[in-house]
Phi, psi and omega in degrees: 000100184298335181297344178294349178282341180285127179286130181227131172254122186240128176262108184267132181252116175277126178257233183268345179249137187276076176261002192298315182300324181295320182288317177299314181298322177292311182296328185290348178285349181251115184296335182278005180255126174260127183256126172243149185223143166249124180225163175246012183224110181281350183261012178270147188298325186299339181293343181268002187286137176278356177288340184266126181282328176201137175233128178245138180251133173232141181295158175305140177216143177263003182262111181302320181298318181295319180300315179293324180298316179296329175295316181298326176302315180293325180293331179285333183279323192235154174275097186252136177272324186217143174252123189240092169285144189240346179234180184304316183295308184299319182294311183293325181291323179284330173295318183290319185248027182305325180292345180274347177286132180289339177226065187293343178287352180266358179288134181294170179299123182228160176286168171293151184300318182296318181294323177298308181301319179298314183293326186275356180245113186300328178291311179294323178295319182299318178292321178296319180294323180291318180300320185263009177057043179264129182305130184199162175295157173290137186221145176228129186268142183230145179274165178305133180066005176280135184263130175273104182271314180223092183294136180284025178230141178291145174287151007280151182229158175247143173244125184228142172291144181292328182220168174075192180056273183076171181064025179081005180286143176085357181273134177232139181255130179235125181266347180199172186295325183295319179291328177292318181290325180295322179298314183286338177288330186249001182225138173264121185258084183267045176206150177292149185210172173230152171254133187225146178289142179276127186265124175280116184171222181218153175287139174206137189233163175224130178256134184225157164233128187229161173221114183051041178089347180270131180284120177265330182204148179200159166222148175242130181223138181254136181290135178236343177220117183286153175282210184287341179216172186298325189256007178272162182299150177292147179254002172222143185221153165250123173273132186204183178229132173232112183299318180298320178296315180301321178298321176297314181292321176299319176295320179296310181297320178295321180294334181267350188051045190290139171232141181098198184263161173197155174235117187260117176278130180225171180213136178273125177270111182295337184285322182240006177060040179240146172270128188240140180285125180262307176197170177240134172258102188275058183197186172285172192225164189290337183255028173304324179294325178300316178300321179297314180300322178288343177125004180233108181271085188301313181300324181286318177297326177299319176295314183299311182294331179289338175265012181062029176263117188276159179204154180282155179305111182292140177265139179248154178279145178271084185241166170269148181221140173234127168284180184300324175291317179297319178297316181297315180297318181295321179290322176296327177285321183223099185297334183289344181295337178302338183267003175275067188297322182298317177296310185300323182281336190246342185236019179217166179291358181306323184302330181291336186256358181296319183266350185216067188287338188309310179307315183290318178298324176295318178298313180300319178299317181289328177295315180297318180300316180291330180294320179287332175295319183290000000 
């Protein structure tokens, strides 16, 4: 890829979700990229990374205008080519207040605000999927404080908040009417939510980079190792290809005229043999490093297409991947896995810390320190 010879300075914005280490690790694989960062946390390990040319800290603020103002200060200090927001807050705020940016032409490719809000709201997304005949679970919407007494969907069912939380938080599974009634007797539901039929099958996801609805890069990954609970992200993945799934995602992204990155949570339904859209994360994702290891560096490609530099649809390797939590869990289960050095160095994030160990050592230090505090 000859475009890699072009020097690029990228300002990465840490918002409310800590995706920063994943993005920095991916961008740092390209020598021609200079990484600048705005963060609100001086105690995070990534701040010690030698991969970052400059990191500036600003205190947490609930004022969007002030947040954009802090960004403008950084743009005045440094010669930045691109501004890269990585989570829901940063992306939605910069779409909304783009006109307040002193150098708005340096903002990476992002979706339209209405498309972002639609993708980020499970209720609106459910209606959109139905309108465009895109495979999805059956869903029924409920208002704030409304009690679901007899759902018009057969058990088992899932209850999900329409917005916010993320990472599987706030999702409840009910196998029968008794468990549903018990939940509402002991919980106040002061947020809108949906009831959805539980799909018997397996999790499988698709990560994409798009421009005006066209997919420029993608990876498909199937969960192989669950996290601490059923609905949190998987910590082990198999990268593979499923044509039927890709066709569903292609139709979805086109229907949204999507630009920028997204991570689509899907599930294979054993009953009708279809891949169904569960939700869209309109941001970067925790396994972004896994995609880079498989051969698709989404943050870098996002930068290239934002600079109108073209590239061929990248092919990715069908490999296994464990994030650091997955590696730790696997070693605890099977101590001999520690001796699979080739896999550990090539199929986990360990490779990012071999030449830059301080961020990881800092994280380990704080975890041990908090353990003794507890």
